[in-house]
Backbone bond lengths (Angstrom), bond angles and torsions (degrees), N, CA, C in turn:
res aa  C-N    CA-C-N  psi(-1)  N-CA   C-N-CA  omega(-1)  CA-C   N-CA-C  phi
1 X - - - 1.448 - - 1.530 111.24 -
2 X 1.314 116.19 -37.22 1.458 121.39 -179.95 1.528 111.24 -60.26
3 X 1.341 116.94 -45.44 1.462 120.65 -179.09 1.518 111.65 -67.27
4 X 1.320 118.31 -34.85 1.470 121.57 176.22 1.527 110.23 -63.22
5 X 1.330 117.56 -40.80 1.456 122.24 178.10 1.536 110.34 -64.21
6 X 1.320 116.86 -45.65 1.467 120.40 177.39 1.518 111.55 -60.63
7 X 1.328 116.53 -40.97 1.459 120.52 -179.38 1.524 110.60 -64.83
8 X 1.319 117.89 -40.15 1.461 121.51 176.61 1.528 110.15 -61.44
9 X 1.326 117.54 -43.65 1.461 121.15 176.21 1.518 112.03 -60.25
10 X 1.329 116.44 -39.65 1.464 120.68 178.30 1.528 110.67 -63.84
11 X 1.323 117.78 -41.90 1.470 121.17 179.15 1.527 111.00 -63.66
12 X 1.327 117.78 -38.15 1.462 121.03 177.03 1.530 109.87 -65.71
13 X 1.334 116.52 -43.36 1.465 121.13 175.90 1.530 110.78 -56.55
14 X 1.328 117.00 -46.46 1.471 120.94 -179.56 1.517 111.54 -62.69
15 X 1.324 117.33 -38.63 1.457 121.15 179.51 1.525 110.60 -63.07
16 X 1.310 116.85 -39.50 1.466 120.79 -176.32 1.531 111.79 -79.63
17 X 1.324 118.30 -46.69 1.461 121.69 -170.26 1.526 115.82 -100.91
18 X 1.335 118.94 -14.98 1.476 123.54 178.10 1.542 112.06 50.07
19 X 1.332 117.76 60.06 1.472 120.10 -174.39 1.531 113.55 -70.29
20 X 1.310 114.78 160.26 1.461 123.07 169.41 1.517 104.88 -106.71
21 X 1.331 115.98 122.30 1.465 120.40 -173.30 1.522 110.82 -124.78
22 X 1.328 114.89 155.90 1.460 122.21 176.13 1.511 108.04 -124.49
23 X 1.334 116.20 131.28 1.450 120.77 179.50 1.513 111.84 -140.21
24 X 1.311 114.95 -179.41 1.464 122.12 -179.54 1.525 109.28 -135.88
25 X 1.314 115.97 154.54 1.464 124.03 170.60 1.521 106.35 -138.64
26 X 1.338 115.33 153.33 1.462 119.69 -179.09 1.521 109.42 -128.21
27 X 1.330 115.73 125.38 1.464 122.47 172.36 1.522 106.07 -89.42
28 X 1.332 116.00 103.71 1.470 121.46 -178.58 1.527 107.76 -98.76
29 X 1.334 115.20 99.82 1.456 120.51 -177.31 1.518 111.25 -94.43
30 X 1.313 114.53 135.71 1.456 122.63 173.01 1.520 106.04 -125.14
31 X 1.327 115.82 98.38 1.465 120.27 -172.56 1.512 109.27 64.85
32 X 1.320 116.95 -123.80 1.470 122.46 178.80 1.528 111.06 -103.16
33 X 1.334 116.58 27.13 1.460 121.95 178.84 1.520 109.85 -127.92
34 X 1.329 115.46 159.24 1.462 121.54 -176.64 1.528 109.47 -129.60
35 X 1.333 115.79 141.97 1.465 121.50 175.46 1.520 109.15 -84.60
36 X 1.339 116.39 129.22 1.455 122.67 178.20 1.520 109.26 -125.92
37 X 1.327 115.20 158.18 1.457 120.80 179.98 1.525 109.92 -123.61
38 X 1.329 114.28 156.87 1.460 122.02 173.02 1.521 106.41 -126.06
39 X 1.338 116.31 125.63 1.461 121.80 -178.40 1.527 111.51 -79.00
40 X 1.320 115.90 161.03 1.467 120.92 175.73 1.526 111.16 -76.64
41 X 1.332 117.78 -19.75 1.466 121.55 -172.92 1.527 113.66 -111.99
42 X 1.329 118.46 -1.17 1.466 122.79 179.70 1.517 109.20 -134.46
43 X 1.313 116.03 149.36 1.450 119.37 173.46 1.523 110.51 -85.42
44 X 1.300 117.05 157.69 1.452 121.95 175.13 1.518 113.80 91.80
45 X 1.325 113.99 176.66 1.469 123.17 -177.77 1.522 109.97 -108.91
46 X 1.328 115.73 145.22 1.464 122.82 -175.30 1.526 110.36 -138.40
47 X 1.325 115.16 159.54 1.458 120.57 166.48 1.521 107.59 -72.41
48 X 1.327 118.86 144.31 1.463 119.82 176.55 1.528 110.38 -62.01
49 X 1.311 115.98 143.24 1.455 119.20 178.36 1.503 112.15 161.86
50 X 1.320 115.59 -175.52 1.456 121.11 -179.65 1.514 110.51 172.25
51 X 1.320 115.37 -164.42 1.453 121.40 -175.95 1.515 113.50 -85.36
52 X 1.325 114.81 160.09 1.462 121.72 176.62 1.515 110.17 -79.62
53 X 1.308 115.23 147.71 1.459 121.95 170.51 1.518 108.52 -91.10
54 X 1.318 116.23 161.70 1.459 120.67 176.81 1.524 109.54 -59.81
55 X 1.298 117.10 136.89 1.463 125.40 179.13 1.523 112.82 66.47
56 X 1.328 117.59 28.20 1.464 121.21 -178.96 1.524 109.87 -116.03
57 X 1.330 116.74 133.88 1.462 120.80 177.22 1.534 109.90 -79.41
58 X 1.319 115.54 165.11 1.468 120.47 -179.41 1.522 112.02 -60.46
59 X 1.328 117.21 -46.83 1.466 119.49 -177.52 1.531 111.44 -67.37
60 X 1.316 117.61 -36.56 1.470 119.68 177.42 1.526 111.16 -67.00
61 X 1.329 116.17 -37.99 1.471 120.24 177.39 1.528 110.53 -64.51
62 X 1.334 117.12 -41.22 1.466 120.50 179.14 1.524 110.64 -62.23
63 X 1.304 116.30 -43.25 1.475 120.54 178.88 1.533 111.30 -65.68
64 X 1.325 116.69 -42.19 1.470 120.72 179.88 1.534 110.65 -65.12
65 X 1.324 116.71 -46.46 1.464 119.99 -178.88 1.529 111.52 -64.52
66 X 1.316 117.57 -39.92 1.474 120.16 177.49 1.523 110.36 -62.16
67 X 1.318 116.39 -41.91 1.470 120.42 179.35 1.534 110.74 -66.02
68 X 1.345 116.76 -44.77 1.464 120.02 -179.27 1.532 112.46 -66.16
69 X 1.320 116.84 -42.35 1.463 120.09 -171.65 1.524 114.47 -90.88
70 X 1.328 117.80 -20.31 1.471 119.61 -179.62 1.521 113.72 -127.29
71 X 1.323 117.68 -15.07 1.456 120.85 -175.26 1.513 112.87 80.07
72 X 1.345 117.23 15.12 1.475 121.43 -176.24 1.520 112.18 -99.72
73 X 1.319 115.02 142.18 1.459 122.69 169.07 1.520 106.71 -98.82
74 X 1.337 116.87 123.67 1.456 121.89 -178.35 1.518 110.33 -89.81
75 X 1.321 116.19 139.17 1.458 120.54 172.65 1.530 107.06 -93.08
76 X 1.313 119.10 -114.63 1.463 121.53 -178.02 1.527 110.71 -73.64
77 X 1.340 115.77 132.01 1.457 121.00 175.46 1.528 108.67 -126.18
78 X 1.324 115.64 154.73 1.457 120.36 175.80 1.522 108.95 -134.76
79 X 1.300 116.22 150.16 1.457 122.00 -178.62 1.524 109.62 -80.37
80 X 1.335 116.63 120.65 1.468 121.64 174.61 1.521 110.85 -81.87
81 X 1.325 116.34 -38.13 1.450 119.49 -179.47 1.504 112.26 168.03
82 X 1.329 115.09 175.73 1.456 122.51 176.27 1.521 107.04 -125.82
83 X 1.322 115.27 124.81 1.457 121.58 -173.15 1.520 110.15 -124.52
84 X 1.340 115.94 155.12 1.459 122.34 -175.54 1.523 110.46 -122.89
85 X 1.319 115.04 140.59 1.458 121.79 175.69 1.522 108.91 -131.53
86 X 1.333 116.22 142.87 1.464 121.87 177.88 1.531 111.22 -114.54
87 X 1.330 117.03 22.17 1.464 121.22 -178.38 1.524 110.93 -77.06
88 X 1.303 115.53 158.46 1.465 124.41 172.90 1.530 113.06 56.04
89 X 1.314 117.53 41.39 1.468 123.81 171.97 1.524 113.80 63.10
90 X 1.303 118.36 29.33 1.461 120.10 178.26 1.521 109.36 -146.65
91 X 1.303 115.95 167.33 1.457 122.37 174.37 1.515 107.26 -110.96
92 X 1.331 116.35 114.01 1.466 121.93 179.30 1.521 109.66 -109.55
93 X 1.314 115.71 127.08 1.459 121.97 170.58 1.527 105.76 -108.32
94 X 1.327 116.61 127.09 1.460 120.82 -175.66 1.520 110.54 -125.90
95 X 1.325 116.18 122.19 1.463 121.92 173.69 1.532 107.14 -88.89
96 X 1.326 115.96 124.52 1.465 121.03 -178.08 1.523 108.68 -107.76
97 X 1.331 115.55 124.58 1.455 122.21 -179.46 1.525 110.27 -108.85
98 X 1.310 116.13 154.03 1.463 123.67 176.21 1.519 108.27 -113.50
99 X 1.325 116.10 134.45 1.459 121.03 176.82 1.522 108.84 -139.23
100 X 1.326 115.73 128.15 1.464 122.09 175.98 1.535 111.36 -112.81
101 X 1.315 116.57 -6.83 1.458 121.69 -175.08 1.529 109.44 -124.57
102 X 1.312 116.13 101.02 1.462 121.41 -178.56 1.519 108.82 -151.55
103 X 1.318 115.13 163.44 1.464 119.66 175.12 1.518 107.86 -140.26
104 X 1.318 115.35 145.75 1.454 121.53 179.29 1.530 108.51 -86.44
105 X 1.332 115.19 122.37 1.458 120.83 -176.79 1.529 112.31 -120.11
106 X 1.316 116.43 -4.21 1.459 120.24 -178.07 1.510 111.09 -160.50
107 X 1.312 115.32 -161.21 1.457 121.62 -179.88 1.523 110.07 -111.76
108 X 1.330 116.38 163.37 1.455 120.69 175.39 1.523 109.50 -74.04
109 X 1.336 115.23 162.57 1.461 118.73 -179.42 1.527 111.11 -82.03
110 X 1.323 116.11 -179.09 1.463 122.18 -171.26 1.518 114.24 -68.40
111 X 1.343 118.56 -18.55 1.468 119.33 -179.32 1.530 112.33 -80.14
112 X 1.326 117.72 -7.27 1.465 121.70 -178.92 1.525 109.20 -100.08
113 X 1.335 115.18 120.78 1.464 121.11 -179.76 1.519 111.39 -81.89
114 X 1.338 115.91 -33.40 1.468 119.48 -174.07 1.520 109.39 -163.04
115 X 1.311 115.19 149.64 1.458 122.95 175.40 1.523 106.38 -133.44
116 X 1.340 116.36 137.06 1.457 118.65 -175.59 1.523 110.35 -151.57
117 X 1.330 115.68 149.18 1.461 123.17 177.34 1.531 108.82 -93.23
118 X 1.342 116.42 124.61 1.455 121.88 -179.47 1.532 110.42 -119.63
119 X 1.341 118.04 137.13 1.463 120.29 171.46 1.532 109.63 -62.32
120 X 1.322 117.59 139.84 1.460 120.55 -178.88 1.526 112.41 -61.55
121 X 1.324 117.38 -27.76 1.470 118.85 -179.94 1.531 112.36 -84.03
122 X 1.340 117.59 -5.67 1.473 120.85 179.22 1.528 110.33 -136.62
123 X 1.325 115.76 64.17 1.458 120.90 178.26 1.528 109.14 -71.80
124 X 1.327 117.99 152.51 1.466 119.81 -178.29 1.531 111.43 -65.53
125 X 1.323 115.76 146.19 1.462 120.88 -179.25 1.523 112.32 -65.28
126 X 1.321 116.93 -30.65 1.466 120.23 -178.33 1.535 112.11 -95.44
127 X 1.326 115.79 34.26 1.458 120.90 176.97 1.524 109.60 -82.64
128 X 1.332 116.45 145.33 1.457 121.18 175.72 1.523 108.16 -55.19
129 X 1.319 116.66 126.58 1.461 121.59 -167.12 1.530 114.98 -57.19
130 X 1.328 118.26 -44.22 1.461 118.81 -177.24 1.529 111.94 -70.09
131 X 1.324 117.59 -32.80 1.463 120.46 176.92 1.529 109.59 -68.62
132 X 1.324 117.59 -41.70 1.460 121.50 177.84 1.518 111.86 -62.50
133 X 1.331 117.07 -43.79 1.473 121.12 179.33 1.526 110.76 -62.30
134 X 1.336 116.58 -41.09 1.466 120.47 178.46 1.529 110.41 -63.62
135 X 1.326 117.25 -45.29 1.470 120.71 -179.11 1.523 111.89 -64.44
136 X 1.315 117.56 -35.99 1.470 120.20 176.99 1.521 110.62 -63.64
137 X 1.332 117.47 -39.28 1.468 121.13 177.39 1.528 111.23 -68.35
138 X 1.326 116.85 -40.75 1.467 120.73 177.63 1.528 109.37 -61.42
139 X 1.325 116.82 -46.61 1.472 121.49 -178.89 1.531 111.65 -63.62
140 X 1.326 117.33 -40.37 1.467 121.29 -178.60 1.525 112.65 -81.47
141 X 1.329 117.08 -10.03 1.463 120.33 -177.49 1.517 112.31 73.00
142 X 1.333 117.37 26.66 1.465 121.12 -176.65 1.527 113.24 -110.33
143 X 1.319 118.32 13.14 1.463 120.68 177.71 1.526 107.56 -75.17
144 X 1.322 116.53 99.34 1.462 121.64 -176.76 1.525 112.33 -100.30
145 X 1.322 116.65 -34.40 1.451 120.71 -179.45 1.530 108.29 -104.54
146 X 1.315 116.03 123.15 1.455 118.52 -178.34 1.535 111.45 -103.17
147 X 1.337 114.48 29.07 1.452 120.88 174.47 1.528 107.91 -158.50
148 X 1.304 115.57 168.91 1.453 120.62 178.39 1.516 111.99 122.45
149 X 1.328 115.79 -170.57 1.460 120.85 179.80 1.502 110.45 -82.57
150 X 1.321 115.23 148.76 1.455 120.59 169.81 1.486 110.56 -136.02
């Protein structure tokens, strides 16, 4: 309930101030399957990720968010692309990284309700639409543009 209240406050803040934000997401592939998370304050499944902290680089943020949300330590990562969204009264720029080499060393934090491995050909129906579309392109090998709106 606490996280839902905070999220509502964040949405009100975005409506009033229209911020420009930078975040990261990580596609954690295990063979032909991907790890997804479900938050305690949002419905649906998402790629692990979140916003940057002050004085934090994109790759460090991706590693921190993966550790916080999945308990995984990432080894080699590569940049898939940077995408922009204008939803919910804000401008979000998101750097999406790909990681195939990681190990679970801990647990997810309290904002994560569930974490699950899904086959790329059978993603959950209640997945966040832009994350699902990106994963379908990654799986099909058709991701040609590594920037733009999502």
